[in-house]
OpenMM code with the backbone's topology and positions (N, CA, C; nanometers):
from openmm import Vec3, app, unit

residues = "UNK UNK UNK UNK UNK UNK UNK UNK UNK UNK UNK UNK UNK UNK UNK UNK UNK UNK UNK UNK UNK UNK UNK UNK UNK UNK UNK UNK UNK UNK UNK UNK UNK UNK UNK UNK UNK UNK UNK UNK UNK UNK UNK UNK UNK UNK UNK UNK UNK UNK UNK UNK UNK UNK UNK UNK UNK UNK UNK UNK UNK UNK UNK UNK UNK UNK UNK UNK UNK UNK UNK UNK UNK UNK UNK UNK UNK UNK UNK UNK UNK UNK UNK UNK UNK UNK UNK UNK UNK UNK UNK UNK UNK UNK UNK UNK UNK UNK UNK UNK UNK UNK UNK UNK UNK UNK UNK UNK UNK UNK UNK UNK UNK UNK UNK UNK UNK UNK UNK UNK UNK UNK UNK UNK UNK UNK UNK UNK UNK UNK UNK UNK UNK UNK UNK UNK UNK UNK UNK UNK UNK UNK UNK UNK UNK UNK UNK UNK UNK UNK UNK UNK UNK UNK UNK UNK UNK UNK UNK UNK UNK UNK UNK UNK UNK UNK UNK UNK UNK UNK UNK UNK UNK UNK UNK UNK UNK UNK UNK UNK UNK UNK UNK UNK UNK UNK UNK UNK UNK UNK".split()
positions = [
    Vec3(19.2607, 17.4529, 4.1664),
    Vec3(19.2112, 17.3559, 4.1895),
    Vec3(19.1920, 17.2639, 4.3188),
    Vec3(19.0865, 17.2204, 4.3543),
    Vec3(19.0515, 17.2079, 4.4948),
    Vec3(19.1138, 17.0834, 4.5410),
    Vec3(19.0709, 16.9572, 4.4636),
    Vec3(19.1303, 16.8244, 4.4504),
    Vec3(19.2193, 16.8363, 4.3218),
    Vec3(19.3508, 16.8024, 4.3601),
    Vec3(19.4434, 16.8035, 4.2364),
    Vec3(19.4209, 16.6345, 4.1714),
    Vec3(19.4615, 16.6656, 4.0456),
    Vec3(19.4074, 16.4962, 4.0112),
    Vec3(19.5060, 16.4103, 4.0331),
    Vec3(19.4697, 16.2562, 4.0460),
    Vec3(19.5894, 16.1728, 4.1179),
    Vec3(19.6319, 16.0758, 3.9966),
    Vec3(19.5149, 16.0315, 3.9330),
    Vec3(19.5296, 15.9178, 3.8344),
    Vec3(19.5481, 15.9986, 3.6697),
    Vec3(19.5932, 15.9099, 3.5912),
    Vec3(19.5881, 15.9371, 3.4756),
    Vec3(19.4263, 15.9993, 3.4183),
    Vec3(19.3438, 15.8959, 3.4141),
    Vec3(19.1867, 15.9583, 3.4167),
    Vec3(19.1791, 16.0815, 3.4558),
    Vec3(19.1812, 16.0998, 3.6106),
    Vec3(19.1648, 16.2472, 3.6507),
    Vec3(19.2219, 16.3568, 3.5877),
    Vec3(19.3818, 16.3124, 3.5629),
    Vec3(19.4324, 16.4319, 3.4753),
    Vec3(19.3696, 16.5072, 3.3538),
    Vec3(19.3483, 16.3392, 3.2573),
    Vec3(19.2846, 16.3460, 3.1175),
    Vec3(19.1451, 16.4042, 3.1326),
    Vec3(19.1011, 16.4050, 3.1938),
    Vec3(18.9425, 16.4617, 3.2507),
    Vec3(18.9712, 16.5768, 3.2756),
    Vec3(19.0541, 16.6502, 3.3523),
    Vec3(19.0735, 16.7757, 3.3872),
    Vec3(19.1182, 16.8927, 3.2689),
    Vec3(19.2219, 16.8029, 3.1893),
    Vec3(19.2958, 16.8833, 3.1150),
    Vec3(19.1729, 16.8910, 2.9870),
    Vec3(19.1130, 16.7998, 2.9702),
    Vec3(18.9995, 16.8283, 2.8515),
    Vec3(18.9043, 16.9108, 2.8825),
    Vec3(18.8585, 16.9299, 3.0098),
    Vec3(18.7650, 17.0153, 3.0728),
    Vec3(18.8267, 17.1643, 3.0521),
    Vec3(18.9563, 17.1800, 3.0780),
    Vec3(18.9956, 17.3260, 3.0972),
    Vec3(19.0305, 17.3173, 2.9148),
    Vec3(19.0506, 17.2590, 2.8491),
    Vec3(19.0946, 17.2493, 2.7072),
    Vec3(18.9741, 17.3137, 2.6397),
    Vec3(18.8589, 17.2421, 2.6809),
    Vec3(18.7350, 17.2594, 2.5935),
    Vec3(18.6600, 17.4492, 2.6375),
    Vec3(18.6997, 17.4742, 2.7573),
    Vec3(18.6798, 17.6149, 2.7997),
    Vec3(18.7774, 17.7006, 2.7676),
    Vec3(18.8756, 17.6625, 2.7065),
    Vec3(18.9878, 17.7686, 2.6723),
    Vec3(18.9730, 17.7776, 2.4850),
    Vec3(18.9538, 17.6512, 2.4313),
    Vec3(18.9486, 17.6839, 2.3089),
    Vec3(18.8883, 17.7606, 2.2571),
    Vec3(18.7822, 17.8002, 2.2457),
    Vec3(18.7030, 17.9397, 2.2050),
    Vec3(18.7344, 18.0719, 2.2163),
    Vec3(18.8169, 18.0576, 2.3110),
    Vec3(18.8765, 18.2247, 2.3447),
    Vec3(18.9798, 18.2805, 2.2472),
    Vec3(18.9966, 18.4141, 2.2543),
    Vec3(19.1006, 18.4804, 2.1631),
    Vec3(19.2223, 18.4600, 2.1714),
    Vec3(19.2893, 18.3871, 2.3345),
    Vec3(19.4108, 18.3419, 2.3152),
    Vec3(19.4430, 18.2278, 2.2443),
    Vec3(19.3176, 18.1277, 2.2153),
    Vec3(19.3238, 18.0161, 2.1591),
    Vec3(19.3216, 18.0282, 2.0699),
    Vec3(19.2837, 18.1112, 1.9769),
    Vec3(19.2762, 18.1429, 1.7942),
    Vec3(19.4228, 18.1987, 1.8020),
    Vec3(19.5008, 18.3066, 1.8698),
    Vec3(19.6331, 18.3278, 1.8581),
    Vec3(19.7069, 18.2111, 1.8782),
    Vec3(19.7247, 18.1152, 1.9918),
    Vec3(19.8081, 18.0100, 2.0004),
    Vec3(19.8030, 17.9181, 1.8636),
    Vec3(19.6812, 17.8783, 1.8239),
    Vec3(19.6502, 17.7969, 1.7254),
    Vec3(19.7588, 17.8446, 1.5648),
    Vec3(19.7434, 17.9890, 1.5791),
    Vec3(19.8604, 18.0610, 1.4736),
    Vec3(20.0169, 18.0535, 1.5165),
    Vec3(20.0292, 18.0423, 1.6361),
    Vec3(20.1779, 18.0465, 1.6610),
    Vec3(20.2153, 17.9054, 1.6649),
    Vec3(20.1454, 17.8094, 1.7165),
    Vec3(20.1660, 17.6800, 1.6798),
    Vec3(20.1872, 17.6307, 1.5729),
    Vec3(20.1112, 17.6925, 1.4633),
    Vec3(20.1202, 17.6531, 1.3002),
    Vec3(20.2764, 17.6823, 1.2810),
    Vec3(20.3075, 17.8168, 1.3152),
    Vec3(20.4359, 17.8798, 1.2868),
    Vec3(20.5187, 17.7773, 1.3003),
    Vec3(20.5215, 17.7205, 1.4552),
    Vec3(20.6333, 17.6389, 1.5077),
    Vec3(20.6572, 17.4969, 1.4314),
    Vec3(20.5249, 17.4593, 1.4076),
    Vec3(20.5143, 17.3207, 1.3042),
    Vec3(20.5773, 17.3266, 1.1888),
    Vec3(20.5718, 17.4213, 1.1514),
    Vec3(20.5907, 17.4421, 1.0033),
    Vec3(20.7309, 17.5045, 1.0053),
    Vec3(20.7995, 17.5686, 1.0887),
    Vec3(20.9393, 17.6023, 1.0726),
    Vec3(21.0135, 17.4617, 1.1062),
    Vec3(20.9814, 17.3558, 1.1937),
    Vec3(21.0363, 17.2281, 1.2522),
    Vec3(21.0034, 17.1306, 1.0865),
    Vec3(20.8754, 17.1699, 1.0200),
    Vec3(20.8963, 17.0251, 0.9318),
    Vec3(20.9826, 17.1163, 0.8153),
    Vec3(21.0218, 17.2295, 0.8147),
    Vec3(21.1170, 17.2808, 0.6973),
    Vec3(21.1999, 17.2222, 0.7316),
    Vec3(21.3028, 17.1979, 0.8262),
    Vec3(21.3923, 17.1597, 0.8978),
    Vec3(21.4289, 16.9883, 0.8669),
    Vec3(21.3102, 16.9337, 0.8787),
    Vec3(21.2972, 16.7873, 0.8393),
    Vec3(21.2688, 16.7584, 0.7343),
    Vec3(21.1961, 16.8060, 0.6545),
    Vec3(21.1730, 16.8001, 0.5001),
    Vec3(21.1108, 16.6486, 0.4728),
    Vec3(21.0040, 16.6399, 0.5601),
    Vec3(20.9253, 16.4821, 0.5670),
    Vec3(20.8829, 16.4326, 0.4219),
    Vec3(20.9125, 16.3606, 0.3711),
    Vec3(20.8771, 16.2457, 0.2458),
    Vec3(20.6973, 16.2562, 0.2457),
    Vec3(20.6718, 16.1980, 0.3408),
    Vec3(20.5110, 16.1681, 0.3804),
    Vec3(20.5172, 16.2194, 0.5460),
    Vec3(20.3999, 16.3101, 0.5797),
    Vec3(20.3631, 16.3686, 0.7009),
    Vec3(20.2482, 16.3164, 0.7260),
    Vec3(20.2652, 16.2278, 0.8575),
    Vec3(20.1323, 16.1522, 0.9423),
    Vec3(20.0825, 16.2927, 0.9945),
    Vec3(19.9461, 16.2873, 0.9818),
    Vec3(19.8646, 16.4226, 1.0677),
    Vec3(19.7822, 16.3459, 1.1413),
    Vec3(19.6693, 16.4048, 1.1827),
    Vec3(19.5473, 16.3341, 1.2726),
    Vec3(19.4443, 16.4269, 1.2523),
    Vec3(19.3148, 16.3783, 1.2407),
    Vec3(19.1716, 16.4515, 1.2330),
    Vec3(19.1887, 16.5386, 1.3550),
    Vec3(19.1420, 16.6446, 1.3883),
    Vec3(19.1339, 16.7151, 1.5033),
    Vec3(19.0113, 16.6954, 1.6052),
    Vec3(19.0248, 16.6823, 1.7160),
    Vec3(18.8745, 16.6706, 1.7884),
    Vec3(18.9059, 16.7343, 1.9311),
    Vec3(18.7979, 16.7571, 2.0263),
    Vec3(18.8160, 16.7963, 2.1620),
    Vec3(18.9137, 16.8973, 2.1787),
    Vec3(18.9192, 17.0269, 2.1157),
    Vec3(18.9936, 17.1177, 2.1078),
    Vec3(19.1490, 17.1254, 2.0822),
    Vec3(19.1484, 17.0261, 2.0136),
    Vec3(19.3302, 17.0028, 1.9719),
    Vec3(19.3868, 17.0921, 1.8972),
    Vec3(19.4862, 17.0826, 1.8786),
    Vec3(19.5760, 17.1862, 1.7516),
    Vec3(19.5106, 17.1077, 1.6277),
    Vec3(19.4652, 17.2175, 1.5720),
    Vec3(19.4135, 17.1515, 1.4345),
    Vec3(19.4987, 17.1963, 1.3238),
    Vec3(19.5367, 17.0533, 1.2603),
    Vec3(19.6532, 17.0548, 1.1607),
    Vec3(19.6300, 17.1003, 1.0187),
    Vec3(19.5270, 17.1132, 0.9782),
    Vec3(19.4781, 17.1303, 0.8572),
    Vec3(19.5264, 17.2067, 0.7725),
    Vec3(19.5554, 17.3403, 0.8326),
    Vec3(19.6558, 17.4460, 0.7776),
    Vec3(19.7971, 17.3798, 0.7195),
    Vec3(19.8372, 17.3230, 0.8261),
    Vec3(19.9692, 17.2334, 0.8247),
    Vec3(19.9729, 17.1513, 0.7342),
    Vec3(19.8624, 17.0919, 0.7102),
    Vec3(19.8518, 17.0120, 0.6137),
    Vec3(19.8844, 17.0540, 0.4429),
    Vec3(19.7743, 17.1522, 0.4249),
    Vec3(19.7851, 17.2154, 0.2881),
    Vec3(19.9193, 17.2837, 0.2984),
    Vec3(19.9769, 17.3632, 0.3924),
    Vec3(20.1153, 17.3999, 0.3588),
    Vec3(20.2207, 17.3300, 0.3172),
    Vec3(20.2283, 17.2002, 0.4081),
    Vec3(20.3051, 17.1055, 0.3680),
    Vec3(20.2765, 17.0583, 0.2368),
    Vec3(20.1844, 17.0108, 0.1834),
    Vec3(20.1529, 16.9802, 0.0255),
    Vec3(20.2194, 17.0982, -0.0525),
    Vec3(20.1885, 17.2355, -0.0204),
    Vec3(20.2134, 17.3213, -0.1245),
    Vec3(20.3920, 17.3794, -0.0976),
    Vec3(20.4201, 17.3780, 0.0082),
    Vec3(20.5608, 17.4122, 0.0230),
    Vec3(20.6685, 17.3335, 0.0447),
    Vec3(20.6226, 17.1978, 0.0992),
    Vec3(20.7280, 17.1176, 0.1267),
    Vec3(20.6960, 16.9944, 0.0425),
    Vec3(20.5996, 16.9731, -0.0542),
    Vec3(20.5943, 16.9076, -0.1598),
    Vec3(20.5932, 16.7659, -0.0988),
    Vec3(20.5373, 16.7443, -0.0150),
    Vec3(20.5354, 16.6126, 0.0690),
    Vec3(20.3955, 16.5670, 0.0700),
    Vec3(20.3851, 16.4011, 0.0727),
    Vec3(20.2689, 16.3213, 0.0875),
    Vec3(20.2051, 16.3418, 0.2389),
    Vec3(20.0617, 16.3584, 0.2446),
    Vec3(20.0215, 16.3317, 0.3675),
    Vec3(19.9333, 16.2014, 0.4147),
    Vec3(19.9353, 16.1888, 0.5242),
    Vec3(19.8411, 16.0520, 0.5741),
    Vec3(19.8205, 16.0891, 0.6842),
    Vec3(19.6759, 16.0046, 0.6976),
    Vec3(19.5707, 15.9976, 0.8510),
    Vec3(19.5642, 15.8884, 0.9184),
    Vec3(19.5822, 15.8589, 1.0283),
    Vec3(19.5578, 15.7267, 1.0816),
    Vec3(19.4112, 15.6618, 1.0827),
    Vec3(19.4193, 15.5321, 1.0704),
    Vec3(19.3088, 15.4389, 1.0734),
    Vec3(19.3459, 15.3418, 1.2041),
    Vec3(19.2517, 15.3626, 1.2825),
    Vec3(19.2642, 15.2614, 1.3782),
    Vec3(19.1662, 15.1678, 1.3871),
    Vec3(19.1966, 15.0479, 1.4617),
    Vec3(19.0837, 14.9523, 1.4756),
    Vec3(19.0940, 14.8774, 1.6184),
    Vec3(18.9693, 14.8346, 1.6413),
    Vec3(18.9604, 14.8133, 1.8112),
    Vec3(19.0356, 14.6726, 1.8209),
    Vec3(19.0207, 14.5668, 1.7572),
    Vec3(19.0295, 14.4465, 1.7890),
    Vec3(19.1074, 14.3727, 1.6656),
    Vec3(19.2552, 14.3216, 1.7136),
    Vec3(19.2969, 14.3688, 1.7820),
    Vec3(19.3289, 14.5533, 1.7802),
    Vec3(19.3871, 14.6108, 1.9099),
    Vec3(19.3799, 14.7573, 1.8954),
    Vec3(19.5184, 14.7793, 1.7905),
    Vec3(19.5084, 14.8773, 1.7273),
    Vec3(19.6127, 14.9242, 1.6402),
    Vec3(19.5659, 15.0152, 1.5526),
    Vec3(19.6733, 15.0815, 1.5012),
    Vec3(19.6325, 15.1886, 1.4082),
    Vec3(19.7866, 15.1890, 1.3169),
    Vec3(19.7174, 15.2294, 1.1739),
    Vec3(19.8256, 15.2468, 1.0342),
    Vec3(19.7520, 15.3676, 1.0206),
    Vec3(19.8890, 15.4049, 0.8908),
    Vec3(19.8530, 15.5430, 0.8611),
    Vec3(19.8010, 15.5243, 0.6546),
    Vec3(19.7378, 15.5964, 0.6080),
    Vec3(19.6832, 15.5808, 0.4661),
    Vec3(19.7245, 15.7086, 0.4246),
    Vec3(19.7528, 15.6894, 0.2896),
    Vec3(19.7629, 15.8153, 0.2001),
    Vec3(19.6253, 15.9227, 0.2096),
    Vec3(19.6702, 16.0608, 0.2069),
    Vec3(19.5526, 16.1140, 0.2181),
    Vec3(19.5384, 16.2771, 0.1483),
    Vec3(19.4375, 16.2656, 0.0667),
    Vec3(19.4548, 16.3808, -0.0304),
    Vec3(19.4399, 16.5390, 0.0293),
    Vec3(19.3947, 16.5416, 0.1605),
    Vec3(19.3948, 16.6542, 0.1906),
    Vec3(19.2269, 16.7254, 0.2231),
    Vec3(19.1890, 16.6536, 0.1561),
    Vec3(19.0281, 16.6914, 0.1456),
    Vec3(18.9605, 16.5972, 0.2655),
    Vec3(18.8647, 16.6463, 0.3428),
    Vec3(18.7860, 16.5780, 0.4474),
    Vec3(18.6979, 16.4366, 0.3971),
    Vec3(18.7879, 16.3281, 0.4641),
    Vec3(18.7540, 16.2096, 0.4422),
    Vec3(18.6219, 16.1568, 0.4288),
    Vec3(18.6213, 16.0715, 0.3401),
    Vec3(18.4460, 15.9874, 0.3233),
    Vec3(18.4116, 15.8925, 0.4293),
    Vec3(18.5313, 15.8363, 0.5088),
    Vec3(18.5177, 15.7057, 0.5731),
    Vec3(18.5650, 15.7466, 0.6886),
    Vec3(18.5161, 15.6657, 0.7878),
    Vec3(18.5451, 15.6618, 0.9237),
    Vec3(18.6171, 15.5536, 0.9720),
    Vec3(18.7031, 15.5416, 1.0763),
    Vec3(18.7794, 15.4368, 1.1429),
    Vec3(18.6705, 15.3439, 1.2059),
    Vec3(18.7271, 15.2637, 1.3042),
    Vec3(18.6146, 15.1766, 1.3904),
    Vec3(18.5889, 15.2512, 1.5281),
    Vec3(18.6269, 15.3815, 1.5369),
    Vec3(18.6516, 15.4582, 1.6629),
    Vec3(18.5414, 15.6028, 1.6055),
    Vec3(18.5149, 15.5951, 1.4591),
    Vec3(18.4090, 15.6736, 1.4314),
    Vec3(18.4834, 15.8051, 1.3824),
    Vec3(18.6396, 15.8102, 1.3787),
    Vec3(18.7063, 15.9247, 1.3392),
    Vec3(18.7783, 15.9445, 1.2063),
    Vec3(18.7457, 16.0381, 1.1106),
    Vec3(18.7553, 16.0215, 0.9960),
    Vec3(18.8716, 15.9774, 0.9364),
    Vec3(18.8907, 15.9230, 0.8555),
    Vec3(18.9876, 15.8705, 0.8028),
    Vec3(18.9965, 15.8541, 0.6308),
    Vec3(19.1110, 15.8688, 0.5805),
    Vec3(19.1021, 15.8245, 0.4199),
    Vec3(19.1245, 15.7020, 0.3683),
    Vec3(19.0388, 15.6609, 0.2369),
    Vec3(19.0450, 15.5493, 0.1912),
    Vec3(19.1812, 15.4917, 0.0928),
    Vec3(19.2915, 15.5684, 0.0979),
    Vec3(19.3810, 15.5628, 0.0483),
    Vec3(19.4719, 15.4297, 0.0944),
    Vec3(19.6028, 15.4407, -0.0020),
    Vec3(19.6827, 15.2981, 0.0341),
    Vec3(19.7520, 15.2989, 0.1978),
    Vec3(19.7363, 15.1929, 0.2772),
    Vec3(19.8532, 15.2112, 0.3525),
    Vec3(19.9987, 15.2761, 0.3351),
    Vec3(20.0534, 15.3427, 0.4205),
    Vec3(20.1710, 15.4247, 0.4057),
    Vec3(20.2348, 15.4298, 0.5427),
    Vec3(20.3654, 15.4299, 0.5423),
    Vec3(20.4419, 15.4715, 0.6993),
    Vec3(20.4945, 15.6171, 0.6416),
    Vec3(20.4416, 15.7261, 0.7303),
    Vec3(20.5111, 15.8357, 0.7253),
    Vec3(20.6420, 15.8361, 0.7828),
    Vec3(20.7072, 15.8920, 0.7277),
    Vec3(20.8614, 15.9422, 0.8287),
    Vec3(20.8751, 16.0478, 0.9246),
    Vec3(20.7596, 16.1249, 0.9299),
    Vec3(20.7344, 16.2121, 1.0327),
    Vec3(20.5665, 16.1899, 1.0708),
    Vec3(20.5594, 16.2089, 1.1943),
    Vec3(20.4212, 16.2121, 1.2476),
    Vec3(20.4131, 16.2990, 1.3623),
    Vec3(20.2564, 16.3702, 1.3450),
    Vec3(20.2532, 16.4901, 1.4397),
    Vec3(20.1459, 16.3819, 1.5447),
    Vec3(20.1517, 16.3719, 1.6614),
    Vec3(20.1165, 16.3060, 1.7517),
    Vec3(20.0066, 16.4084, 1.8684),
    Vec3(19.9054, 16.4156, 1.8831),
    Vec3(19.8150, 16.4794, 1.9298),
    Vec3(19.8488, 16.4650, 2.1039),
    Vec3(19.8264, 16.5660, 2.1814),
    Vec3(19.8573, 16.5135, 2.3242),
    Vec3(19.7879, 16.6161, 2.4017),
    Vec3(19.7011, 16.5352, 2.5042),
    Vec3(19.6298, 16.6138, 2.6194),
    Vec3(19.6863, 16.6444, 2.7032),
    Vec3(19.7958, 16.5646, 2.7608),
    Vec3(19.9097, 16.6745, 2.8528),
    Vec3(20.0408, 16.5956, 2.7774),
    Vec3(20.1088, 16.6655, 2.8256),
    Vec3(20.2750, 16.6117, 2.7857),
    Vec3(20.3696, 16.6724, 2.8937),
    Vec3(20.4847, 16.5845, 2.9335),
    Vec3(20.5920, 16.6690, 2.9897),
    Vec3(20.7018, 16.7202, 2.9052),
    Vec3(20.8037, 16.7959, 2.9624),
    Vec3(20.8972, 16.8705, 2.9111),
    Vec3(20.9842, 16.7631, 2.8731),
    Vec3(20.9806, 16.6390, 2.9125),
    Vec3(21.1019, 16.5308, 2.8881),
    Vec3(21.0503, 16.4588, 2.7692),
    Vec3(20.9348, 16.4938, 2.6854),
    Vec3(20.8601, 16.4430, 2.5873),
    Vec3(20.7699, 16.3019, 2.6182),
    Vec3(20.7314, 16.2899, 2.7605),
    Vec3(20.6237, 16.1971, 2.7753),
    Vec3(20.4513, 16.2724, 2.7041),
    Vec3(20.4064, 16.1588, 2.6653),
    Vec3(20.2656, 16.2088, 2.6640),
    Vec3(20.1548, 16.1555, 2.7229),
    Vec3(20.0569, 16.2189, 2.7662),
    Vec3(19.9339, 16.1660, 2.8141),
    Vec3(19.8349, 16.1905, 2.6848),
    Vec3(19.7866, 16.1117, 2.6269),
    Vec3(19.6659, 16.0638, 2.5238),
    Vec3(19.5388, 16.0560, 2.5719),
    Vec3(19.4688, 16.0045, 2.5176),
    Vec3(19.3122, 15.9561, 2.5373),
    Vec3(19.3098, 15.8092, 2.6058),
    Vec3(19.4080, 15.7514, 2.6342),
    Vec3(19.3885, 15.6179, 2.6882),
    Vec3(19.4152, 15.4714, 2.6171),
    Vec3(19.3647, 15.4757, 2.4543),
    Vec3(19.3619, 15.3816, 2.4022),
    Vec3(19.5170, 15.3173, 2.3585),
    Vec3(19.6218, 15.4064, 2.3883),
    Vec3(19.7761, 15.3507, 2.3583),
    Vec3(19.7656, 15.3180, 2.2027),
    Vec3(19.7040, 15.3804, 2.1235),
    Vec3(19.7409, 15.3595, 1.9479),
    Vec3(19.8463, 15.4249, 1.9349),
    Vec3(19.8784, 15.5462, 1.9684),
    Vec3(20.0190, 15.6039, 1.9007),
    Vec3(20.1367, 15.5658, 1.9640),
    Vec3(20.0988, 15.5199, 2.0944),
    Vec3(20.2271, 15.4522, 2.1570),
    Vec3(20.2633, 15.3122, 2.1054),
    Vec3(20.1216, 15.2258, 2.0710),
    Vec3(20.1680, 15.0884, 1.9855),
    Vec3(20.2102, 15.1108, 1.8775),
    Vec3(20.1805, 15.2198, 1.7917),
    Vec3(20.2593, 15.2455, 1.6835),
    Vec3(20.4206, 15.3279, 1.6517),
    Vec3(20.4117, 15.4027, 1.7556),
    Vec3(20.5662, 15.4439, 1.7583),
    Vec3(20.6530, 15.3358, 1.8125),
    Vec3(20.5941, 15.2607, 1.9057),
    Vec3(20.6829, 15.1271, 1.9668),
    Vec3(20.7003, 15.0422, 1.8322),
    Vec3(20.6370, 15.0224, 1.7459),
    Vec3(20.6207, 14.9203, 1.6026),
    Vec3(20.6861, 14.9747, 1.5434),
    Vec3(20.7491, 15.1178, 1.5008),
    Vec3(20.7844, 15.2244, 1.4397),
    Vec3(20.8861, 15.3096, 1.4756),
    Vec3(21.0280, 15.2495, 1.5503),
    Vec3(21.1045, 15.3761, 1.6101),
    Vec3(21.1762, 15.4425, 1.5347),
    Vec3(21.1615, 15.4038, 1.3627),
    Vec3(21.2363, 15.5143, 1.2872),
    Vec3(21.1351, 15.6406, 1.2883),
    Vec3(21.0241, 15.6529, 1.2706),
    Vec3(20.9426, 15.7369, 1.2414),
    Vec3(20.9951, 15.8624, 1.3535),
    Vec3(20.9820, 15.9638, 1.2830),
    Vec3(21.0108, 16.1186, 1.3919),
    Vec3(20.8518, 16.1342, 1.4213),
    Vec3(20.8479, 16.1254, 1.5695),
    Vec3(20.7078, 16.1247, 1.6279),
    Vec3(20.7233, 16.3069, 1.7066),
    Vec3(20.6404, 16.4043, 1.6708),
    Vec3(20.6469, 16.5265, 1.7389),
    Vec3(20.5282, 16.5198, 1.7728),
    Vec3(20.5006, 16.5723, 1.9049),
    Vec3(20.3913, 16.5915, 2.0150),
    Vec3(20.3567, 16.7354, 1.9527),
    Vec3(20.2476, 16.7634, 1.9511),
    Vec3(20.1437, 16.8704, 1.9479),
    Vec3(20.0819, 16.8966, 2.0621),
    Vec3(20.0745, 17.0111, 2.1271),
    Vec3(19.9705, 17.0284, 2.2578),
    Vec3(19.9783, 17.1849, 2.2701),
    Vec3(19.9245, 17.2217, 2.3597),
    Vec3(19.8856, 17.3546, 2.3975),
    Vec3(19.9537, 17.3661, 2.5380),
    Vec3(20.0507, 17.4639, 2.5852),
    Vec3(20.1063, 17.4872, 2.6876),
    Vec3(20.0554, 17.4867, 2.8205),
    Vec3(19.9240, 17.4627, 2.8025),
    Vec3(19.8213, 17.4602, 2.9280),
    Vec3(19.8402, 17.2843, 2.9764),
    Vec3(19.8547, 17.1948, 2.8344),
    Vec3(19.8938, 17.0741, 2.8926),
    Vec3(20.0109, 17.0231, 2.9928),
    Vec3(20.0987, 17.1072, 2.9877),
    Vec3(20.2492, 17.0761, 3.0643),
    Vec3(20.2086, 17.0014, 3.2104),
    Vec3(20.2644, 16.9294, 3.1935),
    Vec3(20.3062, 16.8396, 3.3204),
    Vec3(20.4363, 16.8060, 3.3762),
    Vec3(20.4215, 16.7434, 3.5293),
    Vec3(20.5425, 16.6928, 3.5633),
    Vec3(20.5521, 16.5425, 3.5367),
    Vec3(20.6710, 16.5216, 3.5481),
    Vec3(20.7011, 16.3623, 3.5071),
    Vec3(20.6389, 16.2860, 3.6328),
    Vec3(20.6500, 16.3612, 3.7338),
    Vec3(20.5393, 16.2812, 3.8712),
    Vec3(20.4614, 16.3194, 3.8601),
    Vec3(20.3636, 16.4190, 3.8150),
    Vec3(20.2142, 16.4030, 3.7804),
    Vec3(20.1653, 16.3267, 3.6616),
    Vec3(20.2819, 16.3064, 3.5495),
    Vec3(20.1832, 16.2207, 3.4721),
    Vec3(20.2630, 16.0684, 3.5063),
    Vec3(20.3895, 16.0580, 3.5428),
    Vec3(20.4063, 15.9485, 3.6085),
    Vec3(20.4204, 15.8319, 3.4982),
    Vec3(20.4936, 15.8143, 3.4022),
    Vec3(20.5403, 15.7475, 3.2917),
    Vec3(20.4949, 15.6023, 3.3305),
    Vec3(20.4421, 15.5148, 3.2208),
    Vec3(20.4574, 15.3568, 3.2675),
    Vec3(20.5244, 15.3058, 3.1278),
    Vec3(20.5561, 15.1714, 3.1548),
    Vec3(20.6907, 15.1093, 3.0860),
    Vec3(20.6449, 15.0915, 2.9447),
    Vec3(20.4999, 15.0933, 2.9342),
    Vec3(20.4343, 15.0921, 2.7694),
    Vec3(20.4566, 15.2298, 2.6908),
    Vec3(20.4854, 15.3409, 2.7632),
    Vec3(20.4859, 15.4804, 2.7237),
    Vec3(20.6059, 15.4839, 2.6654),
    Vec3(20.5856, 15.5275, 2.5156),
    Vec3(20.7019, 15.5808, 2.4121),
    Vec3(20.6924, 15.7249, 2.4325),
    Vec3(20.8450, 15.7690, 2.4677),
    Vec3(20.8657, 15.9498, 2.4562),
    Vec3(20.8750, 16.0197, 2.3326),
    Vec3(20.8154, 16.0889, 2.2955),
    Vec3(20.8417, 16.1921, 2.1854),
    Vec3(20.9612, 16.2391, 2.1219),
    Vec3(20.9948, 16.2860, 1.9913),
    Vec3(21.0983, 16.3296, 2.0173),
    Vec3(21.1463, 16.4773, 2.0327),
    Vec3(21.0031, 16.5269, 2.0246),
    Vec3(20.9952, 16.6881, 2.0762),
    Vec3(20.8146, 16.6913, 2.0870),
    Vec3(20.7998, 16.7878, 2.1971),
    Vec3(20.6645, 16.8623, 2.1958),
    Vec3(20.6778, 16.9956, 2.1839),
    Vec3(20.5855, 17.0051, 2.0661),
    Vec3(20.6022, 17.1520, 2.0115),
    Vec3(20.4337, 17.2231, 2.0932),
    Vec3(20.4814, 17.3446, 2.1023),
    Vec3(20.3259, 17.3879, 2.1784),
    Vec3(20.3373, 17.5761, 2.1149),
    Vec3(20.2491, 17.6538, 2.1470),
    Vec3(20.2374, 17.7783, 2.0917),
    Vec3(20.3103, 17.8604, 2.1728),
    Vec3(20.4045, 17.8296, 2.2148),
    Vec3(20.5451, 17.9114, 2.2959),
    Vec3(20.6711, 17.8458, 2.3211),
    Vec3(20.6769, 17.6881, 2.3180),
    Vec3(20.7994, 17.6236, 2.3323),
    Vec3(20.8194, 17.4838, 2.2311),
    Vec3(20.9354, 17.4757, 2.2308),
    Vec3(20.9609, 17.3217, 2.1640),
    Vec3(21.0614, 17.2709, 2.2839),
    Vec3(20.9691, 17.1853, 2.3573),
    Vec3(21.0145, 17.0960, 2.4674),
    Vec3(21.1023, 16.9500, 2.3796),
    Vec3(21.2142, 16.9298, 2.4302),
    Vec3(21.2856, 16.8411, 2.4157),
    Vec3(21.2482, 16.6994, 2.4857),
    Vec3(21.2525, 16.5767, 2.4096),
    Vec3(21.2265, 16.4243, 2.3974),
    Vec3(21.3625, 16.3785, 2.4716),
] * unit.nanometer
topology = app.Topology()
chain = topology.addChain("A")
for resn in residues:
    res = topology.addResidue(resn, chain)
    for name in ("N", "CA", "C"):
        topology.addAtom(name, app.Element.getBySymbol(name[0]), res)
């Protein structure tokens, strides 16, 4: 990298561009399978009653197979987030595992199910630190949700290539650390 990223916006742009180039490669397909196994292993230990997931975009880990497996093997309910712009906030709605017919105010698919509070939530990460700090897309939705619901077990899911140092990320006062970050090759503790 000729000019190292300096700001969060620069890091976000850099990591998203790298992820976009990587996601269609054979190693990315292998990483998807490996991260699926790691997530399912942790969920088997946690035994969630309701699992909060997210609709995948921009080369994120695709949790749709996790959703199906969690329903089948853990008999847990599923939920997807629904975000609103003003005031900026996010809540979860029950989800049946099928492609949602609705979209939230950001155009992201979300279900029409009843509001629910998951006990375990998978949180997508653009970047992360081994200490559990997360770089997201910049809207602060997951941070606000986690701050409002500290009892929820928040597990980050990320590609190992998104690992950053704490000095690079520079956590801010509003940031909420994740309980752990799961990648295709590691479980990083928060």
